[in-house]
C-alpha positions as CSV (number, residue, x, y, z in Angstrom):
1,M,-38.9,26.8,-29.2
2,A,-39.8,24.2,-26.7
3,R,-39.1,25.1,-23.1
4,V,-37.8,22.2,-21.0
5,L,-37.3,22.3,-17.3
6,I,-35.2,19.6,-15.5
7,V,-35.6,19.6,-11.8
8,G,-32.4,18.3,-10.1
9,A,-28.8,19.0,-10.9
10,G,-27.4,15.6,-10.2
11,L,-26.1,13.0,-12.5
12,T,-29.5,12.0,-13.9
13,G,-30.6,15.6,-14.5
14,S,-27.3,16.8,-16.0
15,L,-27.0,13.8,-18.3
16,C,-30.6,14.1,-19.5
17,A,-29.9,17.8,-20.3
18,A,-26.7,17.1,-22.2
19,L,-28.3,14.3,-24.2
20,L,-31.4,16.4,-25.0
21,R,-29.2,19.3,-26.2
22,K,-27.2,16.9,-28.4
23,E,-30.1,14.9,-29.9
24,A,-33.2,17.0,-29.8
25,P,-34.7,17.3,-33.4
26,R,-35.4,21.0,-32.9
27,P,-34.0,23.9,-30.8
28,V,-34.9,23.8,-27.2
29,H,-34.5,26.1,-24.3
30,L,-33.1,24.1,-21.4
31,A,-33.3,25.1,-17.7
32,V,-32.1,23.1,-14.8
33,W,-33.3,24.0,-11.3
34,D,-31.9,22.6,-8.0
35,E,-32.8,23.4,-4.4
36,A,-29.2,23.1,-3.3
37,G,-26.5,25.7,-3.6
38,D,-24.4,23.7,-6.1
39,S,-24.7,20.9,-8.6
40,G,-23.9,17.3,-7.8
41,G,-26.8,15.7,-5.9
42,R,-25.6,12.4,-4.5
43,M,-22.3,13.1,-6.3
44,T,-21.4,16.2,-4.3
45,T,-17.8,17.3,-3.7
46,A,-17.1,19.6,-0.8
47,R,-14.1,22.0,-0.6
48,S,-12.1,23.1,2.4
49,P,-12.9,26.8,3.3
50,Y,-9.1,27.3,3.8
51,N,-7.9,25.7,0.6
52,P,-10.3,25.2,-2.4
53,Q,-7.9,22.6,-3.8
54,S,-8.5,20.3,-0.8
55,T,-11.7,18.5,-1.7
56,V,-13.7,15.5,-0.4
57,D,-16.5,13.5,-2.1
58,L,-19.4,13.4,0.3
59,G,-21.6,11.1,-1.9
60,A,-20.5,8.5,-4.4
61,Q,-16.9,7.5,-3.7
62,Y,-16.2,5.7,-7.0
63,I,-18.0,4.4,-10.0
64,T,-18.4,0.6,-10.6
65,C,-18.8,-0.4,-14.2
66,T,-20.2,-3.9,-14.7
67,P,-19.6,-5.8,-18.0
68,H,-23.2,-5.2,-18.9
69,Y,-23.0,-1.4,-18.5
70,A,-19.5,-1.3,-19.9
71,K,-21.1,-2.3,-23.2
72,Q,-24.3,-0.4,-22.9
73,H,-22.6,2.9,-21.8
74,Q,-19.2,2.5,-23.5
75,S,-19.3,5.9,-25.2
76,F,-19.9,7.7,-21.9
77,Y,-17.0,6.0,-20.2
78,D,-14.8,6.5,-23.2
79,D,-15.5,10.2,-23.3
80,L,-15.0,10.8,-19.6
81,L,-11.8,8.8,-19.6
82,A,-10.4,10.6,-22.7
83,L,-11.1,14.0,-21.0
84,G,-9.4,12.9,-17.7
85,I,-12.7,13.4,-15.8
86,L,-12.5,9.7,-14.9
87,K,-9.5,7.5,-14.2
88,P,-9.2,3.9,-13.2
89,L,-9.2,3.3,-9.4
90,T,-5.8,1.9,-8.6
91,S,-5.5,2.7,-4.9
92,P,-6.3,-0.1,-2.4
93,I,-9.8,-0.2,-0.9
94,E,-9.9,-2.8,1.8
95,G,-13.1,-4.8,2.0
96,M,-14.4,-3.8,-1.4
97,V,-16.3,-6.7,-3.1
98,M,-15.1,-7.2,-6.7
99,K,-17.1,-9.2,-9.2
100,E,-15.6,-10.7,-12.3
101,G,-15.3,-8.2,-15.1
102,D,-16.1,-5.1,-12.9
103,C,-14.0,-1.9,-13.4
104,N,-13.9,0.9,-10.8
105,F,-13.2,4.5,-11.6
106,V,-12.5,7.7,-9.6
107,A,-12.8,11.4,-10.6
108,P,-9.5,13.2,-9.9
109,Q,-11.3,16.5,-9.5
110,G,-14.1,15.1,-7.4
111,V,-17.2,13.2,-8.5
112,S,-19.1,16.5,-9.0
113,S,-16.8,17.3,-11.9
114,I,-18.8,14.7,-13.9
115,I,-22.0,16.6,-13.3
116,K,-20.4,20.0,-14.1
117,H,-19.1,18.5,-17.4
118,Y,-22.6,17.4,-18.5
119,L,-24.2,20.7,-17.4
120,K,-21.6,22.6,-19.4
121,E,-22.2,20.4,-22.5
122,S,-26.0,20.9,-22.2
123,G,-25.7,24.7,-22.4
124,A,-28.6,24.9,-20.0
125,D,-29.4,27.8,-17.8
126,V,-28.7,26.4,-14.3
127,Y,-30.3,27.9,-11.2
128,F,-29.6,27.0,-7.6
129,R,-31.8,27.4,-4.6
130,H,-34.8,26.9,-6.7
131,C,-37.1,24.7,-4.7
132,V,-40.2,23.5,-6.7
133,T,-43.4,23.6,-4.7
134,Q,-46.3,23.3,-7.2
135,I,-46.8,22.1,-10.8
136,N,-50.1,22.9,-12.5
137,L,-51.4,22.5,-16.1
138,R,-52.1,25.8,-17.8
139,N,-53.3,25.6,-21.5
140,D,-51.2,22.5,-22.3
141,K,-48.2,23.8,-20.5
142,W,-46.7,23.2,-17.1
143,E,-46.8,26.1,-14.7
144,V,-44.0,25.5,-12.2
145,S,-43.9,27.4,-8.9
146,K,-41.0,27.6,-6.5
147,E,-40.6,28.9,-3.0
148,T,-39.6,32.4,-4.1
149,G,-40.3,34.3,-7.3
150,P,-43.1,34.1,-9.9
151,P,-44.2,30.8,-11.5
152,E,-42.8,29.9,-15.0
153,L,-44.3,28.0,-17.9
154,F,-42.6,25.0,-19.6
155,D,-43.6,22.6,-22.3
156,I,-41.8,19.7,-20.7
157,V,-40.8,19.0,-17.1
158,V,-38.5,16.3,-15.9
159,L,-38.3,15.6,-12.2
160,T,-35.2,13.8,-11.0
161,M,-35.5,14.3,-7.2
162,P,-36.3,11.4,-4.9
163,V,-39.8,10.1,-5.1
164,P,-40.9,11.3,-1.6
165,Q,-40.1,14.9,-2.7
166,I,-42.2,14.4,-5.8
167,L,-45.1,13.1,-3.9
168,Q,-45.0,16.2,-1.7
169,L,-45.6,18.5,-4.7
170,Q,-48.8,20.5,-4.7
171,G,-51.0,21.4,-7.6
172,D,-52.5,19.5,-10.5
173,I,-49.6,17.0,-10.6
174,A,-50.9,15.5,-7.4
175,N,-54.4,14.8,-9.0
176,L,-53.0,13.5,-12.3
177,I,-51.4,10.5,-10.6
178,S,-53.9,7.7,-10.0
179,K,-54.3,5.9,-6.7
180,C,-52.6,2.8,-8.2
181,Q,-49.7,4.8,-9.6
182,R,-49.3,6.7,-6.3
183,Q,-49.1,3.3,-4.5
184,Q,-46.3,2.3,-6.9
185,L,-44.4,5.4,-6.2
186,E,-44.9,5.2,-2.5
187,S,-43.5,1.7,-2.5
188,V,-40.0,3.1,-3.3
189,S,-37.9,3.2,-0.2
190,Y,-34.6,4.8,0.5
191,S,-31.7,4.2,2.9
192,S,-30.4,7.1,5.0
193,R,-26.9,7.9,6.2
194,Y,-24.5,10.7,7.1
195,A,-21.2,11.7,5.5
196,L,-18.5,13.6,7.3
197,G,-15.7,15.3,5.4
198,L,-12.5,16.2,7.3
199,F,-9.9,18.7,6.0
200,Y,-6.4,18.8,7.4
201,E,-3.4,21.2,7.2
202,A,-0.8,20.7,4.6
203,G,1.9,18.4,5.9
204,T,-0.4,16.3,8.0
205,K,0.3,12.6,7.8
206,I,-2.4,9.9,8.0
207,D,-0.4,6.8,8.1
208,V,-2.6,3.9,6.9
209,P,-1.8,1.3,4.2
210,W,-5.1,1.8,2.4
211,A,-6.9,4.6,0.6
212,G,-10.4,3.4,1.6
213,Q,-11.7,0.8,4.0
214,Y,-15.1,-0.8,4.5
215,I,-15.8,-1.2,8.2
216,T,-17.9,-4.2,9.4
217,S,-17.5,-4.1,13.1
218,N,-18.7,-0.6,14.1
219,P,-22.4,0.4,14.6
220,C,-21.7,3.9,13.4
221,I,-19.1,3.9,10.6
222,R,-19.4,1.9,7.4
223,F,-16.7,3.4,5.1
224,I,-13.6,5.5,5.5
225,S,-11.6,7.0,2.7
226,I,-8.4,9.1,2.6
227,D,-10.0,11.0,-0.3
228,N,-7.0,12.6,-1.9
229,K,-5.1,9.2,-1.7
230,K,-8.1,7.5,-3.3
231,R,-7.8,9.8,-6.2
232,N,-3.9,9.6,-6.3
233,I,-3.6,13.3,-5.4
234,E,-0.8,14.0,-2.9
235,S,0.9,17.4,-2.6
236,S,3.0,19.1,0.0
237,E,0.8,22.2,-0.6
238,I,-2.5,20.5,-0.1
239,G,-3.5,18.8,3.2
240,P,-5.1,15.4,3.2
241,S,-8.9,15.0,3.3
242,L,-10.9,12.2,4.8
243,V,-14.5,11.1,4.4
244,V,-16.6,8.9,6.7
245,H,-19.9,7.3,5.7
246,T,-22.1,6.0,8.5
247,T,-24.0,2.8,8.5
248,V,-27.7,2.9,7.4
249,P,-29.0,1.9,10.9
250,F,-27.1,4.8,12.4
251,G,-28.4,7.2,9.8
252,V,-32.0,6.1,10.3
253,T,-31.7,6.3,14.1
254,H,-30.1,9.7,14.1
255,L,-32.0,11.2,11.1
256,E,-33.5,14.0,13.1
257,Y,-30.5,14.8,15.3
258,S,-28.6,18.0,14.7
259,T,-25.5,17.7,12.5
260,E,-23.4,19.0,15.4
261,D,-24.5,16.1,17.6
262,V,-24.1,13.5,14.8
263,Q,-20.6,14.9,13.9
264,E,-19.5,14.4,17.5
265,L,-20.7,10.8,17.6
266,I,-18.9,10.1,14.4
267,F,-15.7,11.6,15.8
268,Q,-16.0,9.4,18.9
269,N,-16.4,6.2,16.8
270,L,-13.6,7.3,14.4
271,E,-11.2,7.6,17.3
272,G,-11.7,3.9,18.1
273,I,-10.9,3.0,14.5
274,L,-8.1,5.4,13.8
275,P,-6.6,6.3,17.3
276,G,-4.5,9.4,17.4
277,L,-6.0,10.9,14.2
278,P,-5.2,14.7,14.2
279,R,-8.0,17.2,14.7
280,P,-9.1,18.6,11.3
281,V,-9.0,22.3,10.5
282,A,-12.4,22.2,8.9
283,T,-15.3,19.7,8.6
284,K,-18.4,19.3,6.5
285,C,-21.2,17.0,7.7
286,R,-23.9,16.1,5.2
287,K,-27.2,14.3,5.9
288,W,-28.4,12.0,3.1
289,R,-32.0,11.5,3.9
290,H,-32.5,9.8,0.6
291,S,-29.3,8.0,0.0
292,Q,-30.0,5.0,-2.2
293,A,-33.2,3.3,-3.4
294,S,-33.4,0.0,-1.6
295,N,-35.7,-1.7,-4.0
296,P,-34.0,-2.0,-7.4
297,G,-35.9,-1.9,-10.7
298,W,-35.9,-0.6,-14.2
299,F,-36.9,2.3,-16.3
300,Y,-40.6,2.3,-17.1
301,R,-43.4,4.7,-18.3
302,I,-47.0,4.8,-17.1
303,P,-49.8,6.9,-18.6
304,L,-51.5,9.5,-16.4
305,K,-55.0,10.9,-16.6
306,C,-55.7,13.5,-19.3
307,Q,-53.2,12.0,-21.8
308,V,-50.2,13.2,-19.8
309,Q,-47.4,10.7,-19.3
310,L,-45.1,10.0,-16.4
311,I,-41.6,8.6,-17.1
312,C,-40.0,6.8,-14.2
313,L,-36.3,6.0,-14.0
314,K,-35.7,3.8,-11.0
315,P,-32.1,3.3,-9.9
316,S,-30.7,-0.1,-9.1
317,G,-29.5,-0.8,-5.6
318,G,-25.9,-1.3,-4.6
319,E,-22.9,0.9,-3.8
320,D,-22.8,2.4,-7.3
321,A,-26.6,3.1,-7.5
322,S,-26.3,6.8,-8.1
323,A,-24.0,6.4,-11.0
324,T,-26.0,3.6,-12.6
325,S,-29.3,5.5,-12.3
326,G,-27.7,8.6,-13.8
327,L,-26.4,6.8,-16.8
328,R,-29.9,5.4,-17.3
329,G,-30.8,9.0,-18.1
330,K,-29.9,7.9,-21.6
331,E,-32.9,5.6,-21.6
332,C,-35.1,8.4,-20.3
333,H,-33.9,10.9,-22.9
334,N,-35.4,9.0,-25.9
335,Q,-38.8,9.7,-24.5
336,L,-37.9,13.4,-24.0
337,V,-36.6,13.7,-27.6
338,A,-39.9,12.3,-28.9
339,S,-41.8,14.8,-26.7
340,V,-39.8,17.7,-28.0
341,R,-40.6,16.6,-31.5
342,R,-44.3,16.7,-30.7
343,C,-44.2,20.1,-28.9
344,G,-46.4,22.6,-30.7
345,T,-48.5,19.9,-32.3
346,G,-51.2,19.8,-29.7
347,V,-49.7,16.9,-27.8
348,T,-49.8,17.2,-24.0
349,P,-46.5,17.8,-22.2
350,V,-44.5,15.1,-20.5
351,A,-43.3,14.8,-16.8
352,G,-40.3,12.7,-16.1
353,V,-39.5,11.1,-12.7
354,R,-36.4,9.2,-11.5
355,R,-37.3,6.6,-9.0
């Protein structure tokens, strides 16, 4: 039985795992590793420590489906809508740019529910706080080392973390990438920003006419959402939740600041936009060092030395980049299925990368 490791429990990794489980021509053992403490990646949902029903999306806020992807990925959207994991976005988002034919969706239980759905479908063994440090070739298998514990052997490894993290990996994988290919990967750049989630007591009122608003006149804050209102969830037993996304220049400038200092700066700017906003009972500040790839592109595959192949899945830019790149996991999985078919026939393993 082929052993497949997918590194990264975000949308790309979870969807690749689900598709591989569904369409692999032979039984596979699937494992998903993530360095974080929970699944989601850039589609992370945080919970209030006082009420787990009070949640806030710290990453992607909604999913934009263009006419092109509506046709290409129709089955995915149909399934998620039928299961109630996605619902049309009907709440007002001020400043949102709408293009003809676009549809926007929200996840009532938080965007991480999409990832959890695909991980459950995959039947994979999911391990958190597994940070990969080295990848070596050992007798036509990948030996994968992590920060703690012994290394493990796999037939196929798919890497879905940001490119800078891939380029930091030690071992044979560093030598298998040619100088030209390394330059290609190093050309990928990312924006950086912070997200701050605010949780309030039940009964707290945040009296604004919108569920979300893009801010254009503040150097710190780019987007604000009353998160429960965005998802049409209002209850007398659950307090409102609010999320703030900073601008990219602010994120870059304050990238190495402490989260406490950044949080206080965000609060100061938020007071100028929403004066009189109550103090929350809990907060969650998240640094997105690798928020979105700023140079869009397409899925491609490049051969490595020694017959090994590298599959690159590069996300498009834009507000919905994380969702688009994840659904392109469908394109990546075709290569994986072919690799599973060849496992045990003397063909060298495959490494996959999401750009």
